[in-house]
C-alpha positions as CSV (number, residue, x, y, z in Angstrom):
1,M,-17.4,2.7,-18.2
2,T,-16.2,1.4,-14.9
3,F,-15.8,-2.4,-14.3
4,A,-15.8,-4.1,-11.0
5,V,-12.1,-4.9,-11.2
6,D,-11.3,-1.2,-11.6
7,I,-12.9,-0.2,-8.2
8,I,-10.3,1.0,-5.8
9,S,-10.1,-1.2,-2.7
10,S,-7.0,0.4,-1.0
11,I,-5.2,3.7,-1.0
12,E,-2.1,4.9,0.8
13,F,0.2,7.9,0.8
14,D,3.9,7.5,1.6
15,R,5.4,9.4,4.5
16,T,6.5,12.4,2.4
17,G,3.1,12.8,0.7
18,D,4.8,12.8,-2.7
19,H,3.7,9.4,-3.7
20,L,0.3,7.7,-3.8
21,A,-0.5,4.0,-4.2
22,T,-3.9,2.6,-5.0
23,G,-4.9,-1.0,-5.2
24,D,-8.0,-2.3,-6.9
25,R,-10.3,-5.3,-7.0
26,G,-8.4,-6.6,-10.1
27,G,-5.2,-7.1,-8.1
28,R,-3.4,-4.1,-9.7
29,V,-1.3,-1.5,-7.8
30,V,-1.1,1.9,-9.5
31,L,1.5,4.5,-8.3
32,F,1.1,8.3,-8.7
33,E,3.7,11.0,-8.1
34,R,2.9,14.5,-6.9
35,T,3.5,17.4,-9.3
36,Y,4.3,20.9,-8.3
37,T,3.8,24.3,-9.9
38,R,6.8,25.9,-11.5
39,D,6.4,29.0,-9.4
40,H,6.6,27.1,-6.1
41,D,8.8,24.1,-6.9
42,G,9.9,21.9,-4.0
43,N,8.7,19.1,-1.9
44,R,5.6,19.2,0.3
45,R,7.5,19.7,3.6
46,D,9.3,22.8,2.3
47,L,6.1,24.3,0.8
48,E,4.3,24.0,4.1
49,K,6.9,26.2,5.8
50,M,6.4,29.0,3.3
51,D,4.0,31.9,3.8
52,F,2.5,32.2,0.3
53,P,-0.9,30.7,-0.3
54,I,-1.0,27.6,-2.5
55,T,-4.1,28.2,-4.7
56,R,-3.9,25.0,-6.7
57,H,-5.1,21.7,-5.4
58,P,-2.4,19.0,-5.1
59,E,-2.1,17.1,-8.4
60,F,-0.7,13.7,-9.0
61,R,0.5,12.2,-12.3
62,Y,0.6,8.6,-13.2
63,K,3.9,7.0,-12.5
64,T,3.6,3.2,-13.1
65,E,1.4,0.2,-12.4
66,F,1.9,-3.5,-12.0
67,Q,-0.2,-6.7,-11.4
68,S,0.4,-7.5,-7.7
69,H,-2.0,-10.4,-7.2
70,E,-3.7,-13.0,-9.3
71,P,-6.8,-15.1,-8.4
72,E,-6.0,-18.4,-6.7
73,F,-7.8,-21.5,-5.6
74,D,-7.1,-23.2,-2.3
75,Y,-7.6,-26.9,-3.2
76,L,-7.3,-28.1,0.4
77,K,-10.2,-25.9,1.6
78,S,-12.0,-25.6,-1.8
79,L,-11.8,-21.9,-1.4
80,E,-11.4,-19.2,-4.1
81,I,-9.0,-16.5,-3.2
82,E,-9.7,-13.3,-5.1
83,E,-7.0,-10.9,-6.2
84,K,-8.5,-7.8,-4.6
85,I,-5.9,-5.7,-2.8
86,N,-6.9,-5.3,0.9
87,K,-4.1,-3.1,2.1
88,I,-1.0,-1.3,0.8
89,R,1.8,0.0,3.1
90,W,4.8,2.0,2.0
91,C,8.2,1.0,3.3
92,Q,11.4,3.0,3.7
93,S,12.8,4.1,0.3
94,A,16.5,3.5,-0.5
95,N,18.8,4.5,-3.3
96,G,16.0,6.2,-5.2
97,A,13.9,3.0,-5.2
98,L,10.4,2.7,-3.8
99,F,9.3,-0.2,-1.6
100,L,5.8,-1.2,-0.6
101,L,3.8,-4.1,0.8
102,S,0.5,-5.2,-0.7
103,T,-1.8,-8.0,0.4
104,N,-5.0,-9.7,-0.6
105,D,-6.9,-12.1,1.7
106,K,-4.0,-14.6,2.1
107,T,-0.7,-13.5,0.5
108,I,1.5,-10.5,1.2
109,K,4.0,-9.3,-1.3
110,F,7.0,-7.0,-1.0
111,W,7.6,-4.8,-4.1
112,K,10.5,-2.8,-5.2
113,V,10.0,-0.1,-7.9
114,H,13.2,1.4,-9.4
115,E,14.4,3.1,-12.5
116,K,16.4,1.1,-15.0
117,K,18.2,2.2,-18.1
118,V,16.7,0.8,-21.4
119,K,19.4,-0.4,-23.7
120,K,18.9,0.0,-27.4
121,I,21.0,-1.3,-30.3
122,C,22.3,1.6,-32.4
123,D,24.9,-0.3,-34.6
124,M,25.1,-3.8,-36.0
125,N,28.0,-5.8,-37.4
126,V,27.0,-5.5,-41.0
127,D,27.9,-3.1,-43.7
128,P,24.9,-0.8,-44.4
129,A,25.3,-1.2,-48.1
130,K,24.9,-5.0,-47.7
131,A,22.3,-4.9,-45.0
132,A,19.3,-5.4,-47.3
133,G,19.7,-9.1,-47.4
134,N,19.7,-9.3,-43.6
135,G,16.8,-7.0,-42.9
136,P,16.7,-3.4,-41.8
137,V,19.5,-2.0,-39.6
138,V,18.2,-1.2,-36.1
139,G,18.9,2.2,-34.7
140,P,18.3,5.9,-35.4
141,S,21.4,6.5,-37.5
142,I,24.5,4.8,-39.0
143,P,27.8,6.3,-38.0
144,T,29.9,7.7,-40.9
145,S,33.2,6.3,-39.5
146,Y,32.5,2.7,-40.3
147,K,35.0,0.0,-39.4
148,P,35.2,-3.1,-41.5
149,Y,33.4,-5.7,-39.4
150,T,32.9,-9.3,-40.5
151,A,29.4,-10.7,-40.6
152,N,29.8,-12.3,-37.2
153,G,31.1,-9.4,-35.2
154,G,34.8,-9.7,-35.7
155,C,36.9,-6.6,-36.7
156,L,39.2,-7.1,-39.7
157,D,41.8,-4.6,-38.5
158,K,42.4,-6.6,-35.3
159,P,43.6,-10.2,-34.9
160,L,40.9,-12.6,-34.2
161,G,42.8,-14.4,-31.5
162,L,41.8,-17.8,-32.9
163,S,43.8,-20.9,-33.6
164,N,45.4,-21.4,-37.0
165,D,43.1,-24.4,-37.6
166,F,40.0,-22.1,-37.6
167,S,38.9,-20.4,-40.7
168,F,35.8,-18.4,-41.6
169,P,33.8,-19.5,-44.7
170,P,34.3,-17.2,-47.7
171,G,32.2,-14.0,-47.1
172,G,31.7,-14.8,-43.4
173,V,28.3,-15.8,-42.1
174,P,25.8,-13.3,-43.6
175,S,22.8,-14.7,-41.6
176,L,24.5,-13.9,-38.3
177,R,23.8,-10.3,-37.1
178,L,25.2,-9.2,-33.8
179,P,25.0,-5.8,-32.0
180,V,28.2,-3.8,-31.8
181,V,27.1,-0.6,-30.1
182,L,24.4,-0.3,-27.3
183,T,23.1,3.0,-26.0
184,S,21.2,3.6,-22.7
185,N,19.5,7.0,-22.9
186,E,16.0,6.2,-21.7
187,M,14.9,5.3,-18.2
188,S,12.1,2.9,-17.4
189,L,10.3,2.1,-14.1
190,V,10.6,-1.6,-13.3
191,P,8.5,-3.2,-10.5
192,R,10.0,-6.3,-9.0
193,C,8.6,-8.7,-6.4
194,R,11.3,-9.2,-3.8
195,R,9.5,-11.4,-1.3
196,I,6.2,-13.3,-1.0
197,Y,4.9,-14.0,2.5
198,A,2.3,-16.8,2.2
199,H,0.6,-19.6,4.1
200,A,0.6,-17.9,7.5
201,H,-3.0,-17.0,8.0
202,D,-6.0,-19.4,8.2
203,Y,-8.4,-16.4,8.0
204,H,-8.6,-13.3,5.8
205,I,-5.8,-10.7,6.3
206,N,-7.4,-7.5,7.5
207,S,-4.3,-5.4,8.4
208,I,-0.6,-5.0,7.6
209,S,1.6,-2.5,9.3
210,N,5.3,-1.5,9.0
211,N,7.5,-1.2,12.1
212,S,9.5,2.0,12.7
213,D,12.7,-0.2,12.8
214,G,12.4,-0.6,9.0
215,E,13.0,-4.3,9.3
216,T,9.8,-5.9,10.5
217,F,6.0,-5.7,9.9
218,I,2.9,-7.3,11.3
219,S,-0.1,-9.0,9.5
220,A,-3.4,-9.6,11.2
221,D,-6.4,-11.8,10.6
222,D,-9.5,-12.4,12.7
223,L,-7.7,-14.4,15.4
224,R,-4.0,-13.9,15.1
225,I,-1.3,-11.3,14.6
226,N,2.0,-12.4,13.0
227,L,5.4,-10.7,13.1
228,W,7.5,-10.8,10.0
229,N,11.0,-9.8,9.0
230,L,11.1,-8.2,5.6
231,E,14.0,-10.3,4.4
232,I,12.6,-13.6,5.6
233,S,9.5,-14.9,3.8
234,N,9.4,-18.5,4.9
235,Q,8.6,-18.0,8.6
236,S,6.8,-15.6,11.0
237,F,6.2,-15.4,14.7
238,N,2.8,-15.5,16.1
239,I,2.6,-12.7,18.8
240,V,-1.1,-12.4,19.4
241,D,-3.6,-15.4,19.4
242,V,-7.1,-14.9,20.6
243,K,-8.4,-18.2,19.3
244,P,-10.1,-20.1,22.2
245,A,-9.7,-23.8,22.8
246,N,-13.4,-24.2,21.9
247,M,-14.6,-22.0,19.0
248,E,-18.0,-21.8,20.6
249,D,-16.4,-19.7,23.3
250,L,-15.3,-17.1,20.8
251,T,-16.7,-13.7,21.8
252,E,-14.6,-11.2,19.7
253,V,-12.3,-11.1,16.7
254,I,-9.4,-8.8,15.7
255,T,-10.5,-6.1,13.2
256,S,-7.4,-4.0,12.8
257,A,-3.8,-3.7,14.0
258,E,-1.1,-1.1,13.7
259,F,2.4,-0.5,14.9
260,H,3.3,2.6,17.0
261,P,4.9,5.2,14.7
262,T,8.1,5.6,16.8
263,H,8.3,2.9,19.4
264,C,9.2,-0.3,17.6
265,H,8.1,-2.5,20.6
266,M,4.5,-1.2,20.8
267,L,1.5,-2.0,18.7
268,A,-2.3,-1.7,19.0
269,Y,-5.2,-3.8,17.8
270,S,-8.9,-3.4,17.9
271,S,-11.7,-5.9,18.3
272,S,-15.3,-6.4,17.3
273,R,-16.4,-5.6,20.8
274,G,-15.3,-2.0,20.5
275,S,-12.0,-2.3,22.5
276,I,-8.5,-1.3,21.7
277,R,-5.5,-3.1,23.3
278,L,-2.1,-1.6,23.5
279,V,0.6,-4.3,23.4
280,D,4.3,-4.1,24.5
281,M,6.4,-6.8,22.9
282,R,9.1,-6.4,25.6
283,Q,6.8,-8.0,28.2
284,S,6.6,-11.5,26.6
285,A,7.0,-13.3,23.3
286,L,3.3,-14.1,23.1
287,C,1.4,-10.8,23.6
288,D,-1.9,-12.1,24.7
289,S,-1.9,-9.9,27.8
290,H,-2.2,-6.3,26.9
291,S,-0.5,-3.4,28.7
292,K,-3.5,-1.0,28.3
293,L,-7.2,-1.5,27.4
294,F,-9.2,1.3,25.8
295,E,-12.9,0.8,26.0
296,E,-15.8,3.2,26.4
297,Q,-18.1,2.5,29.3
298,E,-21.7,1.7,28.3
299,V,-24.3,4.1,29.5
300,P,-26.8,2.4,31.8
301,G,-30.1,1.8,30.0
302,S,-28.8,2.5,26.5
303,R,-28.2,-1.1,25.5
304,S,-30.1,-2.4,22.5
305,F,-30.0,-5.3,20.0
306,F,-27.6,-3.2,17.8
307,T,-25.3,-2.1,20.6
308,E,-22.6,-4.7,20.0
309,I,-22.9,-4.5,16.2
310,I,-22.3,-0.8,15.9
311,A,-19.6,-0.9,18.6
312,S,-17.3,-3.0,16.4
313,I,-14.2,-1.0,15.5
314,S,-13.4,-1.3,11.8
315,D,-10.1,0.7,11.7
316,I,-7.5,2.3,14.0
317,K,-4.7,4.8,13.2
318,F,-2.0,6.2,15.4
319,A,-1.3,9.9,15.3
320,K,2.0,10.9,13.8
321,D,3.5,11.6,17.3
322,G,2.1,8.3,18.7
323,R,0.2,10.1,21.5
324,Y,-3.3,9.5,20.2
325,I,-5.2,6.6,18.5
326,L,-8.1,7.3,16.2
327,S,-10.8,4.6,15.9
328,R,-13.8,4.2,13.7
329,D,-16.9,2.2,14.5
330,Y,-20.1,2.3,12.5
331,M,-21.6,5.4,14.1
332,T,-18.6,7.5,15.3
333,L,-15.0,8.4,15.2
334,K,-13.2,8.4,18.6
335,L,-9.9,9.9,19.6
336,W,-8.0,8.2,22.4
337,D,-5.1,9.4,24.5
338,I,-2.8,6.4,25.1
339,N,-2.0,7.9,28.6
340,M,-5.7,8.0,29.5
341,D,-7.6,4.7,29.3
342,S,-10.8,5.8,31.1
343,G,-12.5,6.9,27.8
344,P,-12.0,8.8,24.5
345,V,-10.9,12.4,24.6
346,S,-13.2,13.3,21.7
347,T,-16.1,11.6,19.9
348,F,-17.2,12.6,16.4
349,Q,-20.7,11.8,15.2
350,V,-20.6,10.5,11.7
351,H,-23.8,8.4,11.2
352,E,-26.0,9.7,14.0
353,Y,-28.7,10.4,11.4
354,L,-28.9,6.7,10.8
355,R,-29.8,5.7,14.3
356,P,-33.6,5.6,13.7
357,K,-32.9,3.4,10.7
358,L,-30.7,0.8,12.3
359,C,-33.4,-1.9,11.8
360,D,-33.5,-1.3,8.1
361,M,-29.6,-1.2,7.9
362,Y,-29.6,-4.5,9.7
363,E,-32.1,-6.0,7.3
364,N,-30.0,-5.2,4.2
365,D,-26.6,-5.9,6.0
366,S,-25.5,-2.3,5.6
367,I,-24.9,-2.1,9.4
368,F,-21.9,-4.4,8.8
369,D,-20.2,-2.1,6.4
370,K,-16.6,-1.1,7.3
371,F,-15.1,2.4,7.0
372,E,-11.5,3.5,7.4
373,C,-10.2,6.6,9.2
374,C,-7.1,8.8,9.2
375,L,-5.5,11.8,10.9
376,S,-3.8,14.8,9.2
377,G,0.0,15.1,9.5
378,D,-0.3,18.0,12.0
379,G,-2.9,16.0,14.1
380,L,-5.5,18.8,13.9
381,R,-8.0,17.0,11.7
382,V,-9.5,13.6,11.4
383,A,-11.4,12.2,8.4
384,T,-13.5,9.1,7.5
385,G,-15.8,7.9,4.8
386,S,-19.5,7.6,4.6
387,Y,-22.2,6.7,2.1
388,S,-23.0,8.3,-1.3
389,N,-19.3,9.0,-2.1
390,L,-19.0,11.3,0.9
391,F,-16.4,11.7,3.5
392,R,-16.3,13.9,6.5
393,V,-13.5,15.9,8.1
394,F,-13.6,17.0,11.7
395,G,-11.4,19.3,13.8
396,C,-9.8,17.6,16.7
397,S,-10.9,20.2,19.3
398,S,-13.7,19.0,21.6
399,E,-15.8,22.0,20.6
400,A,-15.8,20.9,16.9
401,S,-16.8,17.4,17.6
402,T,-20.3,17.9,16.1
403,D,-19.3,20.2,13.2
404,A,-17.7,18.6,10.2
405,T,-16.9,19.5,6.6
406,T,-18.6,17.1,4.3
407,L,-17.0,16.5,0.9
408,E,-18.0,14.5,-2.1
409,A,-15.5,12.3,-4.0
410,S,-16.1,13.7,-7.4
411,K,-14.2,15.0,-10.4
412,N,-14.6,18.5,-9.2
413,P,-12.1,18.9,-6.3
414,M,-13.5,22.2,-5.2
415,R,-17.0,21.0,-4.7
416,Y,-18.3,21.2,-1.1
417,I,-21.6,19.8,0.2
């Protein structure tokens, strides 16, 4: 039985593809680790270079989970802040530890997940023959070479190092049991919240994105984009602000934002009017003026009541090499070349079959549903979600823009539609 809190609201692979993080509506983050067959052991990057076919689907095993966010209440605004995880982003790993950012509508948290040895007591300071009065001895076994310890941990064959005025009561202190030997054989994964970045957004956070410098990240809401340092949680810098002096003049809002994968000074953000702005932070501290604008020209005579609604971009992603930007609006996927701002280089039809039903979709608010998108590591395929547990995968060549592989998210990974 699936409860509302168990519904996955965010999912993210790390850069190696060996770890997967999911966030749910209950504020939990669950980590999975990729498993490999014994015949072809190795990481994903090495396996891709080999010639043999991999017949098995990738499999991920449970690694750990932790409660990232709790429900809150903003008493100043009389607003409930739900614990649902909106976004998860992996950070650079270090010393075998995993780092990631998670956010709900208002608060971003920086997590470290590392292995820690579990210490267990294997020997106490009491004689096993006299331990019955003090309870059972903790540990798997009692060593045969037993040294005469006093009841409070002192050893009788060594001087106590105490003053002559001090004396133990006859028989020691039988109620005081102290560990003498500790063992650390088992390892346990320990999640720890290192930083909490809060109180910087008046509106709901829709995006977080790590910078390639490994030190900073951005967070975006409807009207502002803030720049953070991972090690500083009490201040951020506002780098984009589209809020007008008069809110009645507001014509668009920020829907998604992402850093360039290799250039730490560049980022892109999309709007509800179907435009993508490329920003260069070297130009000015406040990046209200964009360096490039990507917007598809409207075909004359094609405008309708739904034109602006379906043009709203819900998600953008940079390709791995940073050359292309993939965007998702309600009807299509579009691939943009950052060196060519005249229009998209490819358009992939996702919901064209819904065009005759836009009036019905508007009536039941389905036309405002948001979908995410992604590119494959080699940049040859793009994918996005749809209705009825379906998602569609397109080839990036212009010839394949109308043909797609449709898959269903089911328990059978080999099932095709």
